C-alpha positions, 0 to 999 in steps of 0.5 A: 231637726228644728228646735222650737225655743222661747215659746210662751207656752209649751207645745201641746202633745195629744194625750192618748189613753183611757183617761177621761178629760178633767175639768170643764171641756172646751170643744175645738171644732176641726175639719177633716183637713185640720185634723191632719195638720200636725204643726200649727197654732190654733185659737180655741173657742174660748180664745186660748192659743194652742200650739200643736207639734205632733208626730208626722202622720198623726190623725186627730179624732173627735174626742182626742184631748189636745191640751189640759191646762188651768183646769180646762180640757181642750177636746177635738170635735168634727166641724160641720163641712160642706158634704154631699148627703147621698141617699141610694134607693137600692143596694145596687145603686149604693154599690154603684155610687161607692164604686164611682166615688172610690174611683175618685179616691174619695171617702164615702162615710155611712151616717145614719142610713145615708152616705156622706162625701166631701162636696165639690163640683166634680162630685156633684156632676158624678152624682147627677150623671148616676141619677142618685138622690143627693143634697148638699148640707153642712155636717160633721165629716169623719172621713179623710180629705180627698187628696189623702190616699193612705188607709 
């Protein structure tokens, strides 16, 4: 195992538990892919560098505290992403869309009466062929990236 030494700041470990963040909050927006990257450096919106070294398989969720220091808590939020906002007209159409998107091994997330899926050209083609109403928007996405097949 590689040991990281001589770092200016200690590596961050995600704090889990019921304890609420302390002090002012700095929201760190992360995409669905970013929330699965376990070893990396990132710059928080206030300019502070955060170094993550989390166990393999860790999935950060909105609300997780990345770091607490100098009286400030750095908290994960879902960043707006390019998504297809899908509005099925009937239950049968919803089932058809869910089946077709599932066959692409993509997540379909319900959000306030519509479905969201990460947008790309093959998804647009599929939805067009199905004849379902959809539009492309920037919204936070709480599902998994398209390449991830685990629960």
